[in-house]
N, C-alpha and C positions, 0 to 999 in steps of 0.2 A: 869737192864735195861729191859724195856718192849717195845714191838712193837705192834702197832695196827694191827688187822687182816685185810687183804685185802678182799674185796668183789668183785667177778667177775662183769664185766660191766653189764651183762645181769640180774644180781640180785640186782644191786646197786639201792638205792632209787633215783628216779628222779622226778623233779617237774612235776606235771601233768598239762595237759592242763587247763588253767584257765576257759575256756568255759565249759569244761566237769565238773570241780569242781562245778561250778555255776548251771549246769543242775542237778547234783545229789543232791545238796543242795535243789534246787527247788522241785524236784520230791520226795525227801525223807526227808522233813523237820523235821520229828519227830525221825529220826534214830540217833543213837549216832555217834560221830565223827569217832569212830573206824569202825563202819558199813559203813559209807560213804566212808572212805578211802579204805576199802577192796573192796567195790563196784567199786570205781574208778580204783583200781588196776586190778580188774577183766576186766573191759571195755578195759583198756589199753592193757592187755594181748590178749584179743580177736582182738583188732585192729592190734596189732603187728603180730598176726598169720594170719589175713586176708591179710595183706600186704605181708607177706612172701609167702603165697599161690598165691597171684596175681603175684608176681615176678617170682615164679616157673612156673606158667602158661605162662608167657611171654617167659620164657627160652625154654619150651616145643614148643611153637608156632614158635620161632626162629629156633630151631632145626629141626622142620618139614619143614619150609621154606627152610633151607639150604639143607636138604635131598632131597627135590623136585627139587631144582635148580641143585644139582649134578646129579640126575637121568636124568633130561632133557638134561644137558650138555652131559652126557655119550651117551644118545640116538643120539643126533645130531653129536657128534664125530664119532659114530659107523656108522651112515648114511653117513657121509662125506667120509668115507673110502670106502664104497661100492657104493654109488650113489651120488656123489658130487653135482650135479645140482638140484636134487629133495630134498635133505636134507635141503637146505636153504629155499625152498618153504614151506616145511612142518613146519619149525621152526617159520616162520614169518606168516603163514596163520592161521586164526582162525579155531578152530574145526568145523566140519560140523555137 
C-alpha cells in the first residue's frame, strides 16, 4: 500500500493569475514553457513577499499607534491625579 506524499501549502502548485500568465507570454514569447512557468513562479513569490511585508508594516503601524495612545492615556491619568482641572484642558487643546 502506498501513500502519496503531502506537499506543504506554501510549496503546493497553485494556479497562477491568468493575467500574469498572459503578460509573461506576451513579454517572453520565445521563452520555453518551463522558463515562462519559472518566471511566473518568481513573480508570484515576489508578490507574496511584498504582501507579507506590507502586512508587517501595518502591524508595526498599529503597534506604534497603540503605544502612543497608551502613553497619552497614562499622561492624562497622571495629570488627573495631580491637577484634575488642567489635565482635561491639556488633553483636548491642540498643541501650541
